[in-house]
N, C-alpha and C positions, 0 to 999 in steps of 0.2 A: 721711799722706803730706804732704810739704812743699808740694806743688802745690795742695792743697785748703785753702781758707780756712774753708769752712763747708759744711754739707750738710744735707739733710733727705730722708727716705724716706717714701713713702706706699704703701699697698696699694690697688690699683684693681680693682674687680670687672670681670672680663673673661672672656667665653666660659665661664660656669659655674665660674670659678676666680678667683684673685686674682693679678694681676701686680704686680711690684715696680717702682716708678719712683723713681729717685734724682735729686734736684735738687742741683746742685753749684755752689758759688761758688768759683771758682779764686783762687789767690793772685795778687797783682799781676803783670802781664806774663806770665801763663800762659794758654795757650789750651787749651780742652777738645778736644784732637785725638783721633783714633782710637787712637793708641798709649796715651794716658793712660786712655781708656775701657777698653781691653783690660787694662791694669795694674790698674785699679780692680776690674774683674770678676774677675781672677785672685786678687787679694788677698782679696776677699770670699769667693770659692769656697774658698780655702785656710784662711781664718780663721773662717769661719762654716759655710756649707754651700751646695751647688749650688742649693738652694731659695731662698736669700737673694740670689742673683745677680740684679741688676736687669735687667728686660726693656728698659727705656729709661734712659739717662743724659742728662739735659738741663741745659744751663747756665742759671744765673740770676744776676742782678746782685747780689741780696742775699737772705738768708733772713729773712722777717719774724718778729718776736717780739712777744709780748704785753707789757703793762706790767710783768709779773712776770718777763720774760725767757724765757718758754717759746716754743719754736719753733712756728710755725703754718703 
């Protein structure tokens, strides 16, 4: 999606299960509004599975990387 500059997903242990949390860095001048969150969830549901749909989508200023360029 053009509105997304970068992202990272984590699994968090939650109530004897794992919930998916998506951290999103938006493109310049793009706000992570509810309609964008809905479109993200729909795209993930259609292209992956309902199990992969994030429970939370949170904005971040940047996605940190290691010296080797791996997201952390």
